[in-house]
C-alpha positions, 0 to 999 in steps of 0.5 A: 142661126139668129142674130138675138135668141131669147130663152124664156126658162134659161136657169131651168133644167133644160135651159140650163144645158141649152145656154151653155150650147148656145154660147158655142156658136159665134153668131148672135147674142143670147139673153135668158128670162127666168123667175128662178121658181124652177132653176137649176140649183147649180145655175150661176149667172156668171158662168155664162159669161155674156149672156144677158140674164133677166129675172122677170116673169113671163106673164109680164108682156111688157118686161118681156117685149122690152127685152126683145127690143133691147137684145134685138131679138129674132129667135124665142125658145119658150121653155118657161112653165110649170112642169109638175103633173101632181101640182097641176092637179092640186092647183091647175089655176097656177098651171094653167096661168103660167103655162097659158097665160104666160105662153101667150104673153111671150108669143105675142110680144114676139109677134109684135116686135118681128121675131121671125121663129118661135119654138115651144117646149111641149110635152108627150102629156098632150097625148094622154093614154095612146090607143096606138103606139109608137105615138105619131104627131097627129094622132087625137090629143087626150091629156090627163092632167091640167099640165098636159091640157095647159100645153095643148092650149099653148100648142094651139096658141102657137099655131094661131099665130103662125097661121095668121102669119104673125111668127114666119117659123113656129115649131112645138116640140113635144119632149117625152121623158127628158133626163140628164145631169142637174135635173131640179127636184121640180123637174124630177122624173122617175130616173132622179127619184131611183137615184136619190134613194139608190144612192142612200142604199135605199130601194126605189120606189115604183107607183104602180105595178111597174109594167108602165113604159116611157121614152127616156130622152137625154137632155143633151138630145133635146138640146140638139133637137132645139138647135136643129129646129133653130136652123131648119125652116120648118113649122109645125109639131114634132115629137123628141124622144128615141123611139124605145120604150123602157119599163119602170120595172126594168129601169129599176132593175138596171138602175139597182144593179148599176148600184150594186145593191141588193134590194128589191123595189117598193110598190105603192098605189099609182098617181092621178094623172099617170100614163101607162105607156108612152113612146114616140114615133120621131121619124118626122122630127128626123126627116124634117129636123135631122134630129137622131139621138145619140144617147143610149139610156143605160150608158148615159146613166153610167156617166152621169151618176157619180155614186155608181161610177166606181162600178162602171168596168164591172157592168156590162149590159145585156 
């Protein structure tokens, strides 16, 4: 574990969980940079104790560099980003500015201040509509949205700093569909949207036919992958998911059952930039990062949805 660890976007959905985990380790001080634009609504600086929190914009290279020097950072976990696919379609310039220029700002500040390790939060959106399943890391990248394109560009920047010898260890983690407690509206995936409606007794809304498939990975497993990348002397790109595909129709059916409702999903037209099928081959992450997801989707949903807890003992998933 590093002496000083910087987490950009540490007040966000994944960052909030990650910082808590980092504080369980006795080695290394933890610093967070976040401009609070995508902050977890439950984020409170004081609950993290010794974490050094800086409200700053990742595009401000000078501010980032000063924090790296002050906190004696030698590992950076770069989570900060614009994360909405629909927003990236409506306002691609802002997404590219934050996700590409922001990544350049952070990694260049790291390189100039001798940071040894850089972990970049990428996305399965870099693949677009894959022709082969499960998705492997070395297949062609074909993003369908400016968000996906910005993550491809971010990976290229990270690779260029690694290949140029400016960062000794550089990892890009391609997260599939992350879910878990404290998911902010900005990061809201289909599970969050379904739960919001079902908790009010309303039917879930499915965009398209519902036969699209996804690889849902628990945020605690994502945090485990990041922690593994901190300890592994490896570089490159890694899929972070479960390797299991779940259809949106099946997810809706199971969640309706979990809430004990007699409703049927409502179907609406699909959205631009939506991918039909996506699930990852995680064998590379298993081999090189020793990453093994442990959270099964429906058991995790039972535990994380408070509105459904009263029915847990009545449900058997078959």
